[in-house]
N, C-alpha and C positions, 0 to 999 in steps of 0.2 A: 395724660392724666386720665384714670377711670371716676369718673362720678356719674352721679345721679341727676337726672333732670326732674323737675316738679312735675308729677303726678306719673313718674314712670315706676312700671311693676316693679314686686319686691322681687328681694332676692339675686342673682346673676342675671337676672333675665332683661332687668330694666337698669343695667350699666351702660355707658357710652363712653367711647375713648375721645378725651380734648386735647387739640395742641395748645400750650397754655408758655406762650415765651416772656420772659423776664420784661423785657423791652419790646414794646409794642415796633412794629414795621409799619411805616408811613407807605401809601399808594404809590410812591415812584422808586420805593425800597431804600430809604433813607432810613437810619433809626427816628423812634421818637420817644413818645414819653414815657415812664415806669409802668409796666404793669399791675404795680401793688401785690408785687409776690416779693415776699420777706422771708430769708433767714432769721430762724427763732432760736438754730442752736445746734450745735456739733455734737454729733451723738460720741460718747465714750465708749468703745466698743472692746471685747474681748482682743481682737484680730484686726486683717486687714485696716492697719492701722494710714496705709496709703490710700483709701477711700475714704474722702471726708462726706461720710456719709450725714446727713443733717436733717432737721425740721422746718417743715414751710410752712409757711403762711399765707393762704391766698387771699384775696381781697378783704382785708381787714377794715380797708375804706372805700369796700364797696365799689371799687372800680377795676377789678380784674376779671379779662374778657379771654374766653376759649373758643378757639374754633372747633366745630364737631369734625373727626375723621371718621368718614363709614359711615352707617347707616346710625341711628337713635335707635339705642336704646341693644346694638349690635355690637358693644366696645368688645365683650369677653372673647368672642369669636375671630373679631380684629387683633385681638392679641395674641390668640394661639398661636397665627401666624410665627409671630416672632418667638413664643413663648417653648416653641421643642425646639429649635434652635439653641436658645438660652439654655438653655436645662441640657442639652446636648454639651454643650462649651462647661456648664458648672460640672458634669461630671469630666470633661477633657482637665478643666482646670484642678481637678482635686487628682487626677491622674499624673498630672504634671508636677503638685506637690510632691507627691508619693514618691515620684522617680528622683526628683533633686533628693527628698530623705535622704532616701536608698543608698546616690552616691555619696552624700556627706559620710553615711554612717560606714560604709564601705572602707570608704578611705580613713575614717579614725580607727576602724579594728584594723588598720593594718600595720598604724602608723604608732597608736598606742601599748606600749609593754607593761604588763602587772599580770605578776605568778607565773606559777614554772608551769611548761608543759605537763598535763595530766599524767601520762607517761613516765614525765622523773619528777613526780611528785615527791617519792619517797627521798629524792636525791641532794642531801643540803647545799651541795654546788651547781644546778642547776641553775642557770639565768632564767632571768623573767624574760617573757615570750611575748611577740603581741596579743591581744586579745582576741584575734580572729582565729587563733590556734584556739580557744576552747571550747568545747561543743557545745554548748548555751548559748554563746556568742553566733556560732555556724548556723545553728538552727535558726537564732532571728535572723539574719541575716537570709538564708535562705527562704525563709517565710516570705521578708520581703519582696526578695529579686521574685519569687512564684508571682506575688498577684501584681509587683509593678507590672512584669513582664507581660501578664495575662490580658490587664486591663488596657497596656500598649495593643496588643493583638486586635483585642476585643473593639475599641477604639477606630481602628485603623480598618477592620473588617466595615466598621457603621459605614465607613466613610468611603467605602468600596462599594457598597450598596446606593451611597448617592452617587456614586459616578455612574452607574448601571442603570439609574433613575434617568440620568443625563441622554445613556448612551444607548437606550432601550430601542429596537426595532419596530416595537407595535406597543399597542396598549396593554394587551394582555403581559409582558416583560415586564416593561414599567409598573404597572399597577400592582404587582407581585412584588417586586424592588422595595416601592412604595409604600405598600404595606407592613413588610418587613422591618424598615425603618421606622414606623408608627410603633410597632410593637415593642421593640428593643430599645425606643428611645427612653423610657422611664426605667428601666434597667441599668442603661450605662450613668445615667443622670444619678440612682438613687443607690446601687451597688457600688458603681466607682469615688464616688463621693466618701460612704462611709467605710470601705476597705483602705481609700487615700487616708483618713483620720487613725486608724487603727496602725497603718505601716508608718505613720509619722509615732506615733506614740512607741512603734517597736526601736524608732530612729532615735529618740529621749533617753528610750532603756541600755541600747547602745553604751551611748556617751556616759549613763552614771551619772554623779551629780553636776558634771558639765554639761550635761545635755539638759539641766534645771534653769544654766544659767543662758542673761541673754549676750553674753560675749562670745557664745557658740550658735549653728545658725539654726541648730533642729528644732527652736524652742518657737520660734516665728513660726514652721512649718505646721506644727502644731498647733496654734493658734488660730492660723490662717487657713488650715483644710475643713476646719470644724462650719464654716459659714457655708460652705458647698452642697452639705446635706440638710441647710436652711433654706437658704432663697431660691429664686426660679421653680417654688412649690415645693414644700419640706419632703422628706422624704417616704413618709406615711402618706403625702398624697398621691406621692409615685403610684406606690403600692396598691392603693385603692383604684389607682388610674389602670395600673396592671392587670387588676382582678375583675372590676369591673365594665373594662371597656377594650380592654386591646388581646384579652386572651380569648375573649370569646369574639373575637372579629371574624366573618364570615363560617358562624359552627366552628369555632377553633380550626379552620383551614390552613390559617399561616402559621399560628405555635408547631400544629405537626409539620408543617414542611421546615423549620425553624430545625426541630429534630429529626427530620431525613437528613438534612443536611449534615448533622453531627454524625448520622449515621454512616455517610459516604465516606467521613475520612476515618472513623472506625475501620469500614473496611477493607481501604489502603493500610490502614497501619496492622492489621491483621497479617498483612503480605507480609511482613519484616519480623522475621524470629525477634529478633531485639524489644520490637515494638508489642507483640502479642499479649502481654501479661497487662500492660497497661491499658492495651486498646478493650479487653473483655471487662478488665473494671470500669471503664468509661463505659462501655456499650448498656451493663447492667443499671447505670445511675442515669443514664438516660433513659432507658425504658420504665425504669422506677418516675420519673420526672413525667411521663407522660401519662402513666398512669395517675398519679396525684395532683396533675393538672384536671383530667382528664372526670376525676373523683370531687374535685373540692369546685370547678365551677359550679358544678351541678350542686352542689351545697350554699353557693352562691345565690343560686336562682332560688334555692328554698325558704320555709321559714325561719331556716335557721341561720340567715341574713349577716345578722348581728357577728353569730360568732365565727363566720366565713371572712368577713372582714378583720375579726381580730388576729387572724392569720395570715393576710395579704402580705405583710412584710417579710414574715418568714417562706412565704412561697415566692415570693419576690429576690430574697437573698439564696434559698434553694437552686430556683433557675439560673442566678447569677453565678453560683458556685459550678456548674455545672458545663454553663459556657466557660468558665474560667479553665475547666478537664477539657476541654472541645477543643480551644484557643492551646494549649499544650499539647494535647496531641499530635494538631496539625502542625507546630512549631517543630518537634519530635520527629514526622514522618519529613520536613525539610529538612532534617538537619542531618540525619543516619546518610545519604547519599553524600555530604561534605565530611563528615566524621569517618566515614570509612577512606576517602579519599586521601583528606589528609592524616590521620593515622594508622593508614595502609592497614590495619584490619579492626573489626567490633569487638574481640577478644579484649575483653577487660582487663588484661594484665598488659597486652600491647598498647591500649590503648593509653594507658596511665603515663608509659615512658614517651610515648610520643607527645603527649600532652605539656610536658615540663620544658618539652622544645621547641612544642606548634604553637604559635597564639591561633592559627585557624583552628587546631585540631582541639584547643583549650576553648574556643568559640561555641565549638558545635557541640564538644562535650557539656558544656555549662546549660545547653538549652536540650539536651536530654535528658542530665540529671533534674535537673527543675521539674521538667514533666514526670520525672520518676515520684521525685516527692510529691508532689501536688497530688498526685492521683494516687496517690498510694497510702500517704500521712495525713492529707488533709479533706479531701473528696470523702471518706468514708466517716467524717462527720456529719454531710449533709444526709446521708442515708437517715442519722439521728435527727435531724431537722423535720425529713419528709414523714418520721413516725410522729413525731409531734402535729404534723399540721394533719395528718390523717385520724389522729385520736379524736378531733371536734370536740377538744375539750371546752364546755362554755364557760368555763368559771371567771373569766375576763369579761366575759359579754354580759353575764345576769347574774353578776356579785353586785347586791346594793351598795347605793353609792354610799352609803353609812359606813358600812363594812371597810371600805378604804381610808377609815382613819385609824391612827396609831392607836 
């Protein structure tokens, strides 16, 4: 528990960390008397009903004892050893719910029959078809698949960074991967949790009215996913951390190294004729992100600091978008040899025939098509986000508080 001792400095510099048991432990290890910790209420929440979030009263009778953990007034420093891992966990939790919501939505779309196929709309004898055949449902499913698979690769990539820290041969290599973890932690937490909620929203939409009913599972994922953008530090705090601390580490060295890793994937993808188009598009987005981050980092150090931090969340989101594009291009690079092997050719007509008969070809085709979808149809919107960021419009930061009133 975080608490302030008597006479402690104001703000976070005066916060200490304590271990406060419900039951005191005697010197011989046996349980002693109650420590004057009382649960005063269970919170009624939107979601995560399996977690008994409660209100506690400590020391109502003046008999509560806590044990100081670490040094006095350095509680936040100790907490952050745990918080960074907890933030990664929140991002992964959001991704996991998004993945489950997509799986349910896909299954439902394959089974639910409603309406005629668009190509048979004028045929009164045409039968109803599974809704996965309708263009808008396919668009929503592809949108969900793109973010779920991109997030999966993103969290796995960060996991590989932890492995590289553990296996590093020298401190230079170890520090490099550790700093990359520090840089990407707020992005994983905020981006994955935000997109998870959006994916769950799309799942409810695919179910239609049934998605709004508790008899079906996706409404629970929608409710439960929201907390991941709130706890372990709200996503606004993550964005401020990203802009204020992480982006400028070592004068931006580690952010530039991240962009360098992306460019390595682009260079590999350019060698495959099938991937050249999406590789070029991603390369432009990577360059644009680098320019935006450089310009905006300077703005954050200028008198326009309030304006800069008003755009911290859009900057984090744009970074996440480009990382998603990178992950998809990387997946496509890995998929092309497998697709060529199982489809016999990269010719689109030949591929489609083999996909119907070969599950491995279908798997790799899905990776390639999803990469094309994300980079061609979703990533371009990121350029608009970066236009907005670079505008440094000060309306939100400078408008008088009274003017927010309706």
